[in-house]
C-alpha positions as CSV (number, residue, x, y, z in Angstrom):
1,M,-2.5,13.4,-21.3
2,S,1.3,13.6,-20.7
3,V,1.1,17.4,-20.3
4,I,-1.7,17.1,-17.8
5,V,0.1,14.3,-15.8
6,D,3.3,16.3,-15.7
7,F,1.5,19.5,-14.6
8,V,-0.3,17.8,-11.7
9,N,2.7,15.8,-10.6
10,N,4.8,18.9,-10.6
11,I,2.4,20.5,-8.1
12,L,2.0,17.4,-6.0
13,W,5.5,16.0,-6.1
14,G,7.7,18.5,-7.9
15,Q,8.3,22.2,-7.1
16,G,5.1,22.4,-5.1
17,Q,6.0,19.3,-3.0
18,I,2.5,19.5,-1.5
19,L,2.4,15.8,-0.6
20,L,5.8,15.7,1.0
21,F,4.7,18.2,3.6
22,M,1.1,16.8,3.9
23,L,2.2,13.3,4.6
24,V,5.0,14.1,7.0
25,L,2.8,16.6,8.9
26,C,-0.1,14.1,8.9
27,G,2.1,11.3,10.3
28,V,3.4,13.7,13.0
29,W,-0.1,14.9,13.8
30,F,-1.6,11.4,14.4
31,T,1.6,10.2,16.2
32,F,1.1,13.1,18.6
33,K,-2.8,12.9,18.9
34,L,-2.7,9.1,19.5
35,G,0.2,9.2,22.0
36,M,2.8,7.6,19.7
37,I,0.6,4.5,19.4
38,Q,2.9,2.8,16.8
39,F,5.7,2.7,19.5
40,R,3.7,2.3,22.7
41,H,1.4,-0.5,21.4
42,F,3.9,-2.1,19.1
43,G,3.5,-5.6,20.7
44,H,-0.3,-5.3,20.8
45,M,-0.4,-5.2,17.0
46,F,0.8,-8.8,16.9
47,S,-1.4,-10.0,19.8
48,I,-4.5,-8.7,17.9
49,L,-3.8,-11.3,15.1
50,K,-4.1,-14.2,17.5
51,G,-7.9,-14.4,17.0
52,G,-7.8,-12.8,13.6
53,T,-8.6,-15.8,11.6
54,K,-12.3,-15.8,12.3
55,S,-14.7,-14.6,9.7
56,D,-18.5,-14.7,9.1
57,A,-21.1,-14.3,6.4
58,Q,-20.8,-10.5,6.6
59,G,-17.0,-10.0,6.5
60,I,-13.7,-11.6,5.9
61,S,-11.3,-12.3,8.8
62,S,-8.9,-9.7,10.2
63,F,-6.0,-11.8,8.9
64,Q,-7.6,-12.0,5.4
65,A,-8.0,-8.2,5.5
66,L,-4.3,-7.8,6.4
67,C,-3.3,-10.2,3.6
68,T,-5.6,-8.4,1.1
69,S,-4.1,-5.0,2.0
70,L,-0.6,-6.5,1.8
71,S,-1.3,-8.0,-1.5
72,A,-2.1,-4.5,-2.8
73,R,0.8,-2.9,-1.0
74,V,3.5,-5.5,-1.7
75,G,4.4,-5.2,-5.3
76,T,6.5,-3.1,-7.6
77,G,7.1,-0.6,-4.8
78,N,9.0,-3.2,-2.8
79,L,11.3,-4.3,-5.7
80,A,11.2,-1.8,-8.6
81,G,10.2,1.2,-6.4
82,V,13.1,0.8,-4.0
83,A,15.5,0.5,-6.9
84,I,14.1,3.7,-8.4
85,A,14.4,5.5,-5.1
86,I,18.0,4.5,-4.6
87,S,18.9,5.3,-8.2
88,V,17.4,8.8,-8.0
89,G,18.1,9.7,-4.3
90,G,21.1,7.5,-3.4
91,P,21.2,5.2,-0.4
92,G,19.8,8.0,1.8
93,A,16.4,7.5,0.2
94,V,16.1,4.3,2.2
95,F,16.4,6.2,5.5
96,W,13.5,8.5,4.5
97,M,11.4,5.5,3.5
98,W,11.9,4.2,7.0
99,V,10.9,7.6,8.5
100,I,7.7,7.9,6.4
101,A,6.8,4.3,7.3
102,L,7.1,4.9,11.0
103,L,5.1,8.1,10.8
104,G,2.7,6.4,8.3
105,M,1.9,3.7,10.8
106,A,-0.1,6.2,12.8
107,T,-1.7,7.5,9.7
108,G,-2.6,4.0,8.6
109,F,-4.1,3.3,12.0
110,A,-6.3,6.4,11.8
111,E,-7.7,5.8,8.3
112,S,-8.3,2.1,8.9
113,V,-10.3,2.9,12.1
114,L,-12.5,5.2,10.1
115,G,-12.9,2.6,7.4
116,Q,-14.2,0.1,9.9
117,L,-16.4,2.6,11.8
118,Y,-18.3,3.9,8.8
119,K,-18.5,0.6,6.8
120,V,-21.8,-0.4,5.1
121,K,-23.5,-3.6,3.8
122,D,-23.8,-4.2,0.1
123,E,-26.7,-6.0,-1.6
124,N,-25.2,-9.4,-0.6
125,G,-25.1,-8.4,3.1
126,E,-21.2,-8.2,3.0
127,F,-19.2,-5.3,4.5
128,R,-17.8,-2.6,2.2
129,G,-16.2,0.8,3.0
130,G,-13.4,3.2,2.5
131,P,-12.7,6.9,2.4
132,A,-15.7,7.8,0.2
133,Y,-18.0,6.2,2.8
134,Y,-16.5,7.9,5.9
135,I,-16.3,11.2,4.0
136,K,-20.0,10.9,3.1
137,Q,-21.2,9.7,6.5
138,G,-18.8,11.3,8.8
139,L,-18.3,14.7,7.1
140,N,-21.6,14.7,5.3
141,N,-19.7,15.8,2.1
142,S,-21.0,13.9,-0.9
143,W,-19.1,15.8,-3.6
144,L,-15.7,15.1,-1.9
145,A,-16.7,11.5,-1.5
146,I,-17.4,11.3,-5.2
147,A,-14.1,13.1,-6.1
148,F,-12.2,10.5,-4.0
149,S,-14.0,7.6,-5.7
150,L,-13.2,8.9,-9.1
151,C,-9.5,9.2,-8.2
152,L,-9.6,5.7,-6.8
153,F,-11.2,4.3,-9.9
154,F,-8.5,5.9,-12.1
155,G,-5.7,4.8,-9.7
156,Y,-6.5,1.4,-8.3
157,G,-9.2,0.4,-10.7
158,F,-7.0,1.0,-13.8
159,V,-3.5,2.6,-13.6
160,F,-2.0,0.8,-10.7
161,S,-2.7,-2.6,-12.2
162,A,-1.0,-1.3,-15.4
163,V,2.1,-0.5,-13.3
164,Q,2.2,-3.9,-11.8
165,A,1.7,-5.6,-15.2
166,N,4.4,-3.4,-16.7
167,T,6.9,-4.6,-14.0
168,I,6.0,-8.2,-14.5
169,T,6.4,-8.2,-18.2
170,D,9.7,-6.2,-18.0
171,A,11.1,-8.7,-15.5
172,I,10.0,-11.7,-17.6
173,N,11.3,-10.1,-20.8
174,N,14.7,-9.3,-19.1
175,A,15.0,-12.8,-17.7
176,Y,13.6,-15.0,-20.5
177,G,13.1,-12.7,-23.5
178,I,9.3,-13.5,-23.6
179,P,7.4,-10.7,-25.5
180,P,5.5,-8.4,-23.1
181,L,2.2,-8.9,-25.0
182,N,2.3,-12.7,-24.4
183,T,2.9,-12.2,-20.7
184,G,0.2,-9.6,-20.5
185,L,-2.4,-11.9,-21.9
186,V,-1.4,-14.6,-19.4
187,I,-1.9,-12.1,-16.5
188,I,-5.3,-11.2,-17.8
189,V,-6.5,-14.8,-18.0
190,L,-5.2,-15.6,-14.5
191,A,-6.6,-12.4,-13.0
192,S,-10.0,-13.1,-14.5
193,F,-10.3,-16.4,-12.8
194,I,-9.7,-14.9,-9.4
195,V,-11.5,-11.5,-9.5
196,V,-14.7,-13.1,-10.9
197,G,-15.3,-14.5,-7.4
198,G,-15.3,-11.0,-5.8
199,L,-13.6,-9.9,-2.6
200,R,-13.9,-13.2,-0.8
201,S,-12.1,-15.0,-3.6
202,I,-9.4,-12.4,-3.6
203,A,-9.1,-12.6,0.2
204,R,-8.7,-16.4,0.2
205,F,-6.1,-16.1,-2.6
206,A,-4.2,-13.5,-0.6
207,E,-4.4,-15.5,2.6
208,W,-2.3,-18.3,1.1
209,V,0.0,-16.5,-1.3
210,V,1.1,-13.4,0.7
211,P,2.6,-15.2,3.7
212,F,4.4,-17.7,1.4
213,M,6.0,-15.1,-0.8
214,G,6.8,-12.7,2.1
215,V,8.6,-15.3,4.2
216,T,10.5,-16.7,1.1
217,Y,11.7,-13.2,0.1
218,I,12.8,-12.4,3.7
219,L,14.8,-15.6,4.0
220,V,16.7,-15.0,0.8
221,A,17.4,-11.4,1.9
222,L,18.7,-12.6,5.2
223,F,20.9,-15.2,3.5
224,I,22.4,-12.5,1.3
225,T,22.9,-10.1,4.2
226,I,24.6,-12.7,6.4
227,S,26.8,-13.7,3.5
228,N,27.9,-10.1,3.2
229,I,27.8,-9.2,6.9
230,S,31.2,-7.5,6.7
231,L,29.8,-5.0,4.2
232,L,26.7,-4.2,6.3
233,P,28.3,-1.5,8.5
234,G,29.4,0.4,5.4
235,V,26.0,0.1,3.9
236,L,24.3,1.5,7.0
237,S,26.8,4.3,7.1
238,D,26.1,5.2,3.5
239,I,22.3,5.2,4.2
240,I,22.7,7.6,7.1
241,N,25.3,9.9,5.6
242,S,23.5,10.1,2.2
243,A,20.2,10.8,3.9
244,F,21.5,14.1,5.3
245,G,23.5,15.0,2.2
246,L,26.8,14.2,4.0
247,K,28.0,11.9,1.2
248,E,27.4,12.4,-2.5
249,A,26.2,9.3,-4.4
250,A,24.2,9.0,-7.6
251,G,22.1,12.1,-7.1
252,G,22.1,11.5,-3.3
253,T,21.7,15.1,-2.2
254,L,19.5,15.8,0.8
255,A,16.6,17.0,-1.4
256,A,16.8,14.1,-3.8
257,A,17.0,11.5,-1.0
258,L,14.1,13.0,0.9
259,K,11.8,13.3,-2.1
260,A,12.6,9.9,-3.6
261,G,12.4,8.1,-0.2
262,I,9.0,9.7,0.7
263,Q,7.5,9.3,-2.8
264,R,8.5,5.7,-3.3
265,G,7.8,4.9,0.4
266,L,4.2,6.2,0.1
267,Y,3.7,4.2,-3.1
268,S,4.9,1.1,-1.4
269,N,3.1,1.2,2.0
270,E,0.1,3.4,0.9
271,A,-0.3,5.0,4.3
272,G,-2.6,8.0,4.0
273,S,-3.6,7.3,0.4
274,G,-7.0,5.9,1.4
275,S,-6.6,2.5,-0.2
276,V,-6.1,0.3,2.9
277,P,-9.4,1.4,4.6
278,H,-11.2,-0.6,1.8
279,A,-9.7,-3.9,3.1
280,A,-10.1,-2.8,6.7
281,A,-13.8,-2.1,6.2
282,S,-14.4,-5.5,4.7
283,A,-13.4,-7.4,7.8
284,T,-15.4,-8.6,10.8
285,P,-12.8,-7.5,13.4
286,Y,-11.6,-9.3,16.4
287,P,-12.2,-7.9,19.0
288,N,-15.4,-6.5,17.5
289,H,-14.2,-2.9,17.7
290,P,-13.1,-0.5,14.8
291,V,-9.8,0.1,16.5
292,S,-8.7,-3.5,16.3
293,Q,-8.5,-3.2,12.5
294,G,-6.4,0.0,13.0
295,Y,-3.8,-2.2,14.8
296,V,-3.9,-4.9,12.1
297,Q,-3.4,-2.4,9.2
298,M,-0.7,-0.5,11.2
299,L,1.2,-3.8,11.2
300,G,0.8,-4.0,7.4
301,V,2.7,-0.6,7.0
302,F,5.5,-1.9,9.2
303,F,5.8,-5.2,7.4
304,D,5.7,-3.7,3.9
305,T,8.3,-0.9,4.3
306,I,10.4,-1.6,7.4
307,V,10.7,-5.3,6.5
308,L,10.3,-6.0,2.8
309,C,11.6,-2.7,1.4
310,T,14.6,-2.9,3.6
311,C,15.3,-6.4,2.3
312,T,15.4,-5.1,-1.3
313,A,17.5,-2.1,-0.3
314,F,20.1,-4.3,1.4
315,I,20.2,-6.6,-1.6
316,I,20.9,-3.7,-3.9
317,L,23.3,-1.8,-1.7
318,L,25.3,-4.9,-0.7
319,A,25.9,-5.5,-4.4
320,G,26.9,-1.9,-5.1
321,E,24.3,-1.6,-7.7
322,F,23.2,2.0,-7.1
323,N,25.9,3.9,-8.9
324,G,24.1,4.0,-12.3
325,D,22.9,7.2,-13.9
326,N,19.5,5.9,-15.2
327,V,16.4,4.8,-13.4
328,E,16.4,1.1,-14.1
329,G,13.5,-0.1,-12.0
330,I,13.2,-3.9,-11.6
331,R,16.3,-4.5,-13.7
332,M,18.5,-2.9,-11.0
333,T,17.1,-5.4,-8.5
334,Q,17.7,-8.3,-10.9
335,N,21.3,-7.2,-11.5
336,A,21.9,-7.0,-7.8
337,M,20.4,-10.4,-7.2
338,N,22.5,-11.9,-10.0
339,S,25.7,-10.6,-8.3
340,H,24.7,-12.4,-5.1
341,L,23.1,-15.6,-6.4
342,G,24.7,-16.0,-9.8
343,A,22.6,-16.7,-12.9
344,G,19.7,-17.7,-10.8
345,G,19.3,-14.2,-9.4
346,A,17.3,-12.9,-12.3
347,D,15.1,-15.9,-12.2
348,F,14.3,-15.5,-8.5
349,V,13.5,-11.8,-8.9
350,A,11.3,-12.6,-11.9
351,A,9.4,-15.1,-9.8
352,A,9.2,-12.7,-6.9
353,I,7.9,-9.9,-8.9
354,C,5.3,-12.1,-10.6
355,F,4.0,-13.2,-7.2
356,F,4.3,-9.7,-5.6
357,S,2.8,-7.8,-8.5
358,F,0.1,-10.3,-9.4
359,T,-1.3,-10.2,-5.9
360,S,-1.4,-6.4,-6.2
361,V,-3.2,-6.7,-9.6
362,V,-6.1,-8.7,-8.1
363,A,-6.3,-6.7,-4.8
364,N,-6.5,-3.5,-6.8
365,Y,-9.6,-4.8,-8.5
366,A,-11.3,-5.3,-5.0
367,Y,-10.6,-1.6,-4.0
368,G,-12.2,-0.3,-7.2
369,E,-15.2,-2.7,-6.9
370,S,-15.8,-1.4,-3.3
371,N,-16.6,2.1,-4.7
372,L,-19.2,1.0,-7.3
373,R,-21.9,1.5,-4.7
374,I,-21.0,5.3,-4.4
375,F,-22.1,5.7,-8.1
376,K,-25.1,3.3,-7.7
377,I,-23.7,0.9,-10.3
378,D,-23.1,-2.0,-7.9
379,N,-24.9,-4.4,-10.3
380,K,-24.0,-6.9,-13.0
381,V,-23.8,-4.3,-15.8
382,G,-21.6,-2.0,-13.7
383,K,-19.3,-4.7,-12.5
384,S,-19.0,-6.1,-16.1
385,L,-18.0,-2.7,-17.5
386,Y,-15.6,-2.1,-14.7
387,T,-14.0,-5.5,-15.2
388,I,-13.5,-5.0,-18.9
389,G,-11.8,-1.6,-18.3
390,Y,-9.6,-3.1,-15.6
391,L,-8.4,-6.0,-17.8
392,A,-7.9,-3.6,-20.8
393,M,-5.6,-1.4,-18.7
394,I,-3.5,-4.5,-17.6
395,L,-2.9,-5.2,-21.3
396,W,-2.0,-1.6,-22.1
397,G,0.3,-1.4,-19.0
398,S,2.1,-4.6,-20.0
399,M,3.5,-2.9,-23.2
400,A,3.7,0.8,-22.1
401,A,6.9,2.8,-21.5
402,L,7.9,2.6,-17.8
403,P,8.2,6.4,-17.1
404,K,4.8,7.1,-18.5
405,V,3.1,4.4,-16.4
406,W,4.8,5.5,-13.2
407,A,4.0,9.1,-13.8
408,M,0.2,8.3,-14.2
409,A,0.4,6.2,-11.0
410,D,2.0,9.0,-9.1
411,M,-0.7,11.4,-10.2
412,A,-3.6,9.1,-9.2
413,L,-2.0,8.3,-5.9
414,G,-1.2,11.9,-5.2
415,L,-4.8,13.1,-5.8
416,M,-6.3,10.3,-3.7
417,T,-3.9,11.2,-0.9
418,V,-4.7,14.9,-0.8
419,I,-8.4,14.2,-0.4
420,N,-7.9,11.4,2.1
421,V,-5.5,13.3,4.3
422,I,-7.7,16.3,4.5
423,A,-10.7,14.1,5.4
424,I,-8.9,12.1,8.2
425,V,-7.4,15.3,9.7
426,L,-10.9,16.8,9.8
427,M,-12.1,13.6,11.5
428,T,-9.4,13.6,14.2
429,P,-12.0,14.1,17.0
430,T,-13.7,10.8,16.0
431,I,-10.4,8.9,15.7
432,V,-9.3,10.1,19.1
433,S,-12.7,9.4,20.7
434,I,-13.1,5.9,19.5
435,S,-9.4,5.1,20.2
436,K,-9.8,6.2,23.8
437,D,-12.9,4.0,24.1
438,Y,-10.8,1.0,23.0
439,F,-7.9,1.9,25.3
440,K,-10.3,2.3,28.3
441,K,-12.0,-1.0,27.7
442,H,-8.8,-2.9,27.1
443,K,-7.1,-1.4,30.2
444,S,-10.0,-2.3,32.5
445,N,-10.1,-5.9,31.2
446,E,-13.7,-5.6,30.2
447,K,-15.0,-7.1,27.0
448,V,-13.6,-5.0,24.2
449,E,-16.6,-4.4,21.9
450,Y,-18.0,-1.3,20.2
451,K,-21.7,-0.4,20.1
452,A,-23.2,2.6,18.5
453,G,-23.3,5.4,21.1
454,D,-20.4,4.2,23.2
455,C,-18.5,7.3,22.3
456,E,-19.1,10.6,20.4
457,I,-18.4,10.4,16.7
458,Q,-18.9,12.8,13.8
459,G,-21.9,12.2,11.6
460,K,-23.4,8.7,11.9
461,S,-22.5,5.2,11.0
462,E,-24.9,3.0,9.1
463,D,-27.8,1.6,11.1
464,G,-27.4,-2.0,12.2
465,I,-23.7,-2.2,11.6
466,W,-22.7,-1.6,15.3
């Protein structure tokens, strides 16, 4: 398994660097095709959320969909992932995380619009969707849809939850000396109580926990930044200079900074990977148009990387904690927090990673469950087998070696991303067409609502959805 993982990652992330080029070019492509939507309509992202708390029997609310996607996004990538990026690529990796996030906002918009447009209803009459569905309905390509679903099952259904569990147990062990197995068992019990209620239970959990943990973490980061405000210009200078290889620091060459920033930035915000469309598809949007969910999920990319990852980066860099030779993951963040807050720093990070990563664990389950219908196993037996495998991987991840777990996560995410990026680029005409439909209706002050046939799309959405 290690040989296979290393071989695939070398093609995707290593010497081949396929994903680095694909993601950057995809972000540039949709930024151009959608008229720099992430900059021109920046304020509109926030206004969409004003009515986004409404839900119905068919779908969760737009706000719940945002919180669900954020609960999957916000996790190890924001705390351990940023630390790894800085350790490997130097401070300049932070700059490239920003770049991939700004470009990724357009990509996230595109894939979320498709997720909404081609959503379906499950046996309970609730909305489900994602890349497998828009690949099958929009591109009429069943084998590629199945390939994506298999990658997603491997990634979000199993490996990514193992990564989150690994980071939780390591943080708890570092702070309190509690054995990883014990912490892993607690995670399994708590996750079981939430995921047994399905997507709606997960969405309600995310709706309350994500805003609380996000605001708390930002306030602590602001306090630390203000307390060290005299050091901030030097930190910003290090980020810019290291980003272009103008200053050597802990492996901070241009190539190292670029690769580490994009790789860890993608893992954090997930733009282009095809995960977020599952949450987007589950919502009843407001206004009732697929593009409104594109705006909501575009905001999620901004909040995850530009806001939360930057908070972690400043905490680490203001403490001067990036000059180590080894990838320390969450422990680097804990050490940095200790230098700012004293002995309580490790406790705060341990609590933050528990909240951040645990919400990812339960949201990952929902993404995997959304794809059961593709294999026609969306029934009690199928869900039970999936749940058992999901919980078993959490237990394994809680005790596994960090590099091995991260390598498997990179492979799963990379394979998903390759398939999804190809699909959304092929579906550019549909994305542009339906976006223009929204822009036109919004500009003319008419009711912004989408009905089947309002604009030309590839393939066909499911009957009765629109």
